[in-house]
C-alpha positions as CSV (number, residue, x, y, z in Angstrom):
1,M,-15.1,-24.2,-6.6
2,N,-15.2,-21.5,-9.3
3,Q,-11.8,-21.1,-11.0
4,A,-11.5,-17.4,-10.2
5,L,-12.1,-18.1,-6.5
6,E,-9.7,-21.0,-6.5
7,N,-7.1,-18.7,-8.0
8,L,-7.6,-16.2,-5.2
9,K,-7.3,-19.0,-2.6
10,T,-4.1,-20.2,-4.3
11,R,-2.6,-16.7,-4.1
12,G,-3.5,-16.1,-0.5
13,L,-6.2,-13.6,-1.4
14,F,-9.1,-15.3,0.4
15,Q,-10.0,-15.2,4.1
16,Q,-13.8,-15.4,4.6
17,C,-16.8,-15.5,2.4
18,T,-20.5,-15.3,3.4
19,D,-21.4,-18.3,1.2
20,P,-18.6,-19.6,-1.0
21,D,-20.6,-22.4,-2.6
22,A,-23.4,-20.1,-3.7
23,L,-21.0,-17.4,-4.9
24,S,-19.1,-20.0,-6.9
25,R,-22.3,-21.1,-8.6
26,L,-23.1,-17.4,-9.4
27,M,-19.7,-16.9,-10.9
28,D,-19.9,-20.0,-13.0
29,A,-23.2,-18.7,-14.4
30,G,-21.7,-15.5,-15.8
31,P,-20.0,-12.2,-15.0
32,V,-20.5,-10.9,-11.5
33,T,-20.3,-7.2,-10.6
34,F,-18.3,-6.6,-7.4
35,Y,-16.9,-3.6,-5.6
36,V,-14.2,-2.6,-3.2
37,G,-14.1,0.6,-1.3
38,C,-11.4,2.9,0.1
39,D,-11.7,6.2,1.9
40,P,-9.6,9.1,0.8
41,T,-8.2,10.0,4.2
42,G,-4.9,10.8,2.6
43,P,-3.5,11.9,-0.8
44,S,-2.1,8.5,-1.6
45,L,-2.8,4.8,-1.2
46,H,-0.1,2.8,0.5
47,I,0.9,-0.8,-0.5
48,G,-1.2,-2.2,2.4
49,H,-4.4,-0.8,0.7
50,M,-3.6,-2.6,-2.5
51,V,-4.4,-6.3,-1.6
52,P,-8.1,-5.9,-2.6
53,F,-7.1,-4.2,-5.8
54,F,-4.8,-7.1,-6.8
55,A,-7.8,-9.3,-6.2
56,F,-9.8,-6.9,-8.3
57,R,-7.5,-7.4,-11.3
58,H,-7.6,-11.2,-10.9
59,L,-11.4,-11.2,-10.9
60,M,-11.5,-8.8,-13.8
61,A,-9.1,-11.1,-15.8
62,A,-11.6,-13.9,-15.1
63,G,-14.4,-11.9,-16.8
64,H,-16.1,-10.2,-13.9
65,K,-16.8,-6.5,-13.5
66,G,-15.4,-4.3,-10.8
67,I,-16.2,-1.0,-9.2
68,A,-13.6,0.9,-7.2
69,L,-15.7,3.0,-4.7
70,I,-14.0,6.1,-3.4
71,G,-15.5,7.0,0.0
72,G,-15.8,10.7,-0.4
73,G,-18.9,10.5,1.7
74,T,-17.9,7.9,4.3
75,A,-14.5,9.6,4.9
76,R,-16.4,12.6,6.3
77,I,-17.2,10.4,9.3
78,G,-14.3,7.9,9.5
79,D,-14.3,4.1,9.8
80,P,-13.6,2.8,13.3
81,S,-12.6,-0.6,12.1
82,G,-9.1,-1.5,13.2
83,K,-8.6,2.0,14.8
84,T,-7.9,2.7,18.5
85,E,-9.1,6.3,18.3
86,M,-11.2,8.6,16.1
87,R,-9.8,9.7,12.8
88,K,-8.9,13.4,12.4
89,M,-11.6,15.2,10.5
90,L,-10.6,16.6,7.2
91,S,-12.2,19.4,5.3
92,Y,-14.5,18.5,2.4
93,E,-12.2,20.3,0.0
94,Q,-9.2,18.1,1.2
95,L,-11.3,15.0,0.9
96,D,-12.2,15.9,-2.7
97,A,-8.6,16.5,-3.6
98,N,-7.5,13.2,-2.0
99,A,-10.3,11.4,-3.8
100,A,-9.1,12.7,-7.2
101,C,-5.5,11.6,-6.4
102,I,-6.5,8.1,-5.4
103,A,-8.8,7.7,-8.4
104,A,-5.9,8.6,-10.7
105,Q,-3.7,6.0,-8.9
106,L,-6.3,3.3,-9.2
107,D,-7.0,4.2,-12.9
108,K,-3.3,3.6,-13.6
109,F,-3.4,0.2,-11.9
110,L,-6.9,-1.0,-13.0
111,G,-7.5,0.9,-16.2
112,F,-11.1,2.3,-15.8
113,D,-13.0,1.7,-19.0
114,G,-16.5,2.3,-17.7
115,D,-17.4,-1.4,-18.2
116,R,-15.0,-4.0,-16.9
117,A,-13.6,-1.5,-14.4
118,R,-15.2,1.7,-13.2
119,T,-15.0,4.1,-10.3
120,A,-17.7,5.7,-8.2
121,N,-17.8,8.1,-5.3
122,N,-20.3,7.5,-2.5
123,K,-20.4,11.3,-1.9
124,D,-22.9,11.3,-4.8
125,W,-25.6,9.6,-2.7
126,L,-24.5,10.2,0.8
127,A,-23.7,13.9,0.9
128,D,-27.4,15.0,0.5
129,L,-29.1,12.3,2.4
130,N,-32.2,13.3,4.4
131,Y,-31.4,12.1,7.9
132,I,-34.9,11.3,9.0
133,D,-35.7,9.4,5.8
134,F,-32.4,7.5,6.1
135,L,-33.1,6.5,9.7
136,R,-36.6,5.3,8.7
137,E,-35.5,3.4,5.6
138,I,-32.1,2.1,6.7
139,G,-31.6,2.5,10.4
140,S,-34.7,0.5,11.3
141,H,-33.0,-2.6,9.9
142,F,-30.0,-2.5,12.3
143,S,-29.7,-4.0,15.7
144,V,-27.5,-2.1,18.1
145,N,-26.8,-5.3,20.0
146,R,-25.6,-7.0,16.9
147,M,-23.5,-4.1,15.8
148,L,-21.7,-4.2,19.2
149,S,-21.0,-7.9,18.7
150,F,-18.6,-7.1,15.8
151,E,-14.9,-6.9,16.7
152,A,-14.4,-3.4,15.3
153,Y,-17.0,-2.0,17.7
154,K,-16.1,-4.1,20.7
155,M,-12.5,-2.9,20.5
156,R,-13.5,0.7,20.3
157,M,-16.0,0.4,23.2
158,E,-13.0,0.1,25.5
159,T,-11.3,3.3,24.3
160,G,-14.4,5.3,23.4
161,L,-16.6,5.2,20.3
162,S,-18.2,8.4,19.0
163,F,-21.8,8.5,17.8
164,I,-20.6,9.8,14.4
165,E,-18.4,6.7,13.9
166,F,-21.2,4.4,15.1
167,N,-23.1,5.4,11.9
168,Y,-20.3,4.2,9.7
169,Q,-21.6,0.7,9.3
170,L,-25.0,2.0,8.2
171,L,-23.4,4.1,5.6
172,Q,-21.2,1.4,4.2
173,S,-24.2,-1.0,4.1
174,Y,-26.1,1.7,2.2
175,D,-23.3,1.9,-0.3
176,F,-23.7,-1.8,-1.0
177,L,-27.5,-1.3,-1.4
178,E,-27.0,1.7,-3.8
179,L,-24.5,-0.2,-5.9
180,Y,-26.8,-3.2,-6.1
181,R,-29.6,-0.9,-7.3
182,R,-27.5,1.1,-9.7
183,H,-25.2,-1.6,-11.2
184,G,-26.6,-4.9,-10.1
185,N,-23.6,-5.3,-7.7
186,R,-23.7,-8.8,-6.1
187,L,-20.3,-8.9,-4.2
188,Q,-18.4,-6.7,-1.9
189,I,-14.7,-7.5,-1.3
190,G,-12.3,-6.0,1.3
191,G,-9.8,-6.6,4.1
192,D,-10.8,-8.9,6.9
193,D,-11.2,-5.9,9.2
194,Q,-14.3,-5.0,7.1
195,W,-16.1,-8.3,7.7
196,G,-18.7,-6.9,10.0
197,N,-19.5,-4.0,7.7
198,I,-19.7,-6.3,4.6
199,V,-22.0,-8.8,6.3
200,A,-24.2,-6.0,7.5
201,G,-24.6,-4.7,3.9
202,A,-25.5,-8.1,2.6
203,D,-28.1,-8.5,5.3
204,L,-29.5,-5.0,4.5
205,I,-30.0,-5.9,0.8
206,R,-31.6,-9.2,1.8
207,R,-34.1,-7.4,4.1
208,I,-35.0,-4.5,1.7
209,E,-34.6,-6.1,-1.8
210,G,-35.1,-9.8,-0.9
211,A,-31.9,-10.5,-2.9
212,E,-28.9,-12.7,-2.1
213,V,-25.6,-10.9,-2.3
214,F,-22.1,-11.9,-1.1
215,G,-19.2,-10.7,0.9
216,M,-15.6,-11.8,0.7
217,T,-12.5,-10.7,2.6
218,F,-8.7,-11.0,2.3
219,P,-6.2,-11.5,5.1
220,L,-4.7,-8.5,6.7
221,V,-1.1,-9.0,5.6
222,T,1.8,-9.1,8.0
223,T,5.4,-9.9,7.5
224,A,7.0,-13.1,8.8
225,D,8.1,-11.3,12.0
226,G,4.6,-10.1,12.6
227,K,4.9,-6.5,11.5
228,K,2.2,-4.8,9.5
229,M,3.0,-5.3,5.8
230,G,4.2,-2.1,4.0
231,K,5.4,-0.4,7.1
232,T,9.0,0.7,7.7
233,E,10.8,2.7,10.4
234,K,10.2,5.7,8.1
235,G,6.5,5.0,7.7
236,A,4.2,3.4,5.2
237,I,5.3,2.6,1.6
238,F,3.1,4.9,-0.5
239,L,2.2,4.7,-4.2
240,D,2.8,8.4,-4.7
241,P,6.4,8.8,-6.0
242,A,6.6,12.2,-4.3
243,I,6.1,10.5,-0.9
244,T,8.0,7.2,-1.5
245,S,10.4,7.3,-4.4
246,P,10.4,4.4,-6.9
247,Y,13.9,3.5,-5.6
248,E,12.7,3.4,-2.0
249,F,9.6,1.4,-3.2
250,F,11.8,-1.0,-5.0
251,Q,14.2,-1.4,-2.0
252,Y,11.3,-2.3,0.3
253,W,10.4,-5.3,-1.8
254,R,14.1,-6.2,-2.4
255,N,14.7,-6.4,1.3
256,V,11.7,-8.6,2.3
257,Q,12.5,-11.6,4.5
258,D,13.2,-14.9,2.8
259,A,10.1,-16.4,4.5
260,D,7.9,-13.8,2.8
261,L,9.2,-14.2,-0.8
262,R,6.8,-16.8,-2.2
263,R,3.8,-15.4,-0.4
264,F,4.5,-11.9,-1.7
265,L,5.2,-13.1,-5.3
266,L,1.8,-14.8,-5.2
267,M,-0.1,-11.8,-3.7
268,F,1.6,-8.8,-5.3
269,T,2.5,-9.9,-8.8
270,F,0.7,-11.5,-11.7
271,L,3.4,-14.0,-12.5
272,P,2.0,-17.5,-13.2
273,V,2.1,-19.8,-10.1
274,G,4.3,-22.3,-12.0
275,E,6.9,-19.5,-12.6
276,I,6.8,-18.5,-8.9
277,D,7.4,-22.2,-8.0
278,T,10.5,-22.1,-10.1
279,I,11.7,-18.8,-8.7
280,T,11.3,-20.1,-5.1
281,A,12.4,-23.7,-5.6
282,P,14.7,-25.2,-3.0
283,G,18.3,-24.3,-3.8
284,K,17.4,-21.1,-5.6
285,N,19.1,-17.9,-4.5
286,P,16.4,-15.9,-2.6
287,N,18.1,-12.6,-3.4
288,E,17.4,-13.2,-7.1
289,G,13.8,-13.9,-6.3
290,K,13.6,-10.7,-4.2
291,E,15.1,-8.7,-7.1
292,R,12.4,-10.2,-9.4
293,L,9.7,-9.4,-6.9
294,A,10.9,-5.8,-6.5
295,W,11.0,-5.2,-10.2
296,E,7.6,-6.7,-10.8
297,V,5.8,-4.7,-8.1
298,T,7.6,-1.5,-9.0
299,A,6.7,-1.9,-12.7
300,L,3.1,-2.5,-11.8
301,I,2.9,0.7,-9.7
302,H,5.4,3.0,-11.4
303,G,6.0,1.5,-14.9
304,N,8.8,-0.5,-16.5
305,D,11.1,2.5,-16.9
306,E,11.1,3.4,-13.3
307,A,11.5,-0.3,-12.3
308,D,14.5,-0.5,-14.6
309,K,16.0,2.7,-13.1
310,A,15.4,1.5,-9.5
311,L,17.1,-1.9,-10.3
312,S,20.1,-0.2,-11.9
313,G,20.4,2.2,-8.9
314,A,20.3,-0.8,-6.5
315,K,23.0,-2.6,-8.5
316,A,25.2,0.5,-8.4
317,A,24.7,0.9,-4.6
318,F,25.4,-2.8,-3.8
319,G,28.2,-3.3,-6.3
320,G,26.4,-5.4,-8.9
321,E,27.1,-5.5,-12.6
322,G,25.1,-3.2,-14.8
323,G,24.5,-0.6,-12.2
324,D,23.9,3.0,-12.9
325,K,25.0,5.4,-10.1
326,S,22.7,8.1,-11.6
327,A,19.7,6.0,-10.7
328,M,20.5,6.0,-7.0
329,P,18.8,8.4,-4.6
330,S,20.9,11.6,-4.8
331,A,21.5,15.0,-3.1
332,A,23.2,18.0,-4.5
333,L,25.4,19.7,-1.9
334,S,27.8,22.6,-1.8
335,L,31.3,22.0,-3.2
336,A,32.6,24.8,-1.0
337,K,31.6,22.8,2.1
338,F,33.8,19.9,1.0
339,Q,36.7,22.2,0.2
340,A,36.4,23.7,3.8
341,G,35.9,20.2,5.3
342,Y,32.3,18.9,5.6
343,N,31.5,17.6,9.1
344,V,30.2,14.1,8.8
345,V,27.2,14.7,11.0
346,D,26.1,17.7,8.9
347,L,26.9,15.7,5.7
348,F,24.5,12.8,6.5
349,T,21.8,15.2,7.7
350,D,22.1,17.4,4.7
351,A,22.0,14.4,2.3
352,G,18.7,13.3,3.9
353,L,20.0,10.0,5.3
354,T,19.1,11.1,8.8
355,P,16.3,13.4,9.8
356,T,18.2,15.2,12.6
357,K,21.8,15.8,13.6
358,S,21.3,13.9,16.8
359,E,20.3,10.8,14.8
360,A,23.3,11.4,12.6
361,R,25.6,11.5,15.6
362,R,24.2,8.2,16.9
363,L,24.6,6.7,13.4
364,V,28.3,7.7,13.4
365,Q,29.0,6.6,17.0
366,Q,27.4,3.2,16.3
367,G,29.5,2.6,13.2
368,G,26.7,2.9,10.7
369,A,28.0,5.8,8.7
370,F,30.0,5.0,5.6
371,V,31.7,7.3,3.1
372,S,33.3,6.4,-0.2
373,A,36.9,7.4,-0.7
374,S,36.6,8.2,-4.4
375,G,32.9,8.0,-5.3
376,D,33.1,4.3,-5.6
377,T,30.7,2.2,-3.4
378,A,33.4,-0.6,-3.3
379,S,35.6,1.6,-1.2
380,L,33.1,2.6,1.5
381,A,34.8,3.2,4.8
382,A,33.1,3.6,8.2
383,I,33.4,7.0,9.9
384,T,33.1,6.7,13.7
385,D,34.3,10.1,14.8
386,V,31.5,12.7,15.0
387,A,34.1,15.5,14.5
388,A,35.4,14.0,11.3
389,L,35.7,16.3,8.3
390,I,35.1,15.0,4.7
391,G,37.2,16.9,2.3
392,A,37.2,17.5,-1.4
393,D,39.7,14.7,-1.8
394,A,36.9,12.2,-1.1
395,L,35.2,13.3,-4.3
396,D,35.7,11.4,-7.6
397,G,36.6,13.0,-10.9
398,D,33.0,14.1,-11.4
399,G,32.8,15.8,-8.0
400,E,30.7,13.0,-6.4
401,L,30.8,10.6,-3.5
402,V,28.6,7.9,-2.1
403,L,27.2,7.7,1.5
404,R,25.7,4.7,3.2
405,A,23.6,4.7,6.4
406,G,23.4,1.3,8.0
407,K,23.4,-1.7,5.7
408,K,21.0,-0.7,3.0
409,R,20.4,3.0,2.6
410,F,22.6,4.8,0.1
411,C,22.8,8.3,-1.3
412,R,24.9,9.6,-4.2
413,V,26.1,13.1,-3.4
414,T,26.8,15.5,-6.3
415,T,28.4,18.9,-5.8
416,R,27.4,22.3,-7.0
């Protein structure tokens, strides 16, 4: 098998391929242009979206050329794949704004140079399509019976599939055709939930152009306990630092399960396989490996400086050497409230460690609320009385203290 494809398999970035042997021969013959698409249904990608883009970088490093297709046109309809109900319709203006944000995130990760990596927006050829001409040229090649055989449509038939969503496969297939015509694109890659759409696009090009093109998918990543990768009780782990701070992003990776460490190092970093073998060898401390994983992924998404800050903040929170308390998540609260006696429920809510006072009460009652006695994380003490007042004597010489919610969420409180 072609070395680039073998590398993807080794790293767990290979699930299905329409014809792996033929694709391997094509890649051996020279650079192949490929694409991966994502719809701008929100202002930021989350880490679950990034699996195809890690594969994008591996393929690019092997000499192939990639296109990141922003679905400014297809997002006007919504992809039914993997969804139990129809997506909320967004305004065209919101979709354009989202597309610009996502393109900027991908540029930072992929480095668009207009040759080895470029971006495109399918709004450019979908927005002004003539519906009758489209049905005659494209729709005539699709079998409704075959479309309904794909898992994405079978699932939605049970809960209700709108006609507008039913068109999505035609549009994504048309994207493949347009990119083949415009850029000689021979390969579409994506998550395994896109298999039906990808196969349909390859079949459309064969019917219209008489050309062989290929599709390849990646596994939909779940954690060792079966949860969707990149999801927490607070929601998805986003790339936008205004939604998920670099510290929270770092902590997500630092807290993965031991069973996921090697797999995530292979999928979400570019460390050599041999080095990953060393990091995860029997007898190695998995916490050191998780710290390395967290630093590597945070550096890839947010840069080395933010990764260093997040690491330093984590060490300060958990009492490690070389920690910097200023790098921890922080909240500036009123000194006067401490001088008057700050109710512990109000304190945890105001610091952002709980979204509501009722959740703060539960946290306190269940023994999950900790407050430092002198701003030092080593002296954290559990507060179990919801009526407890935290006074100014709990502040250190800089007018600060540290809060902890549960085992792993910290906040450095400063006063003003």
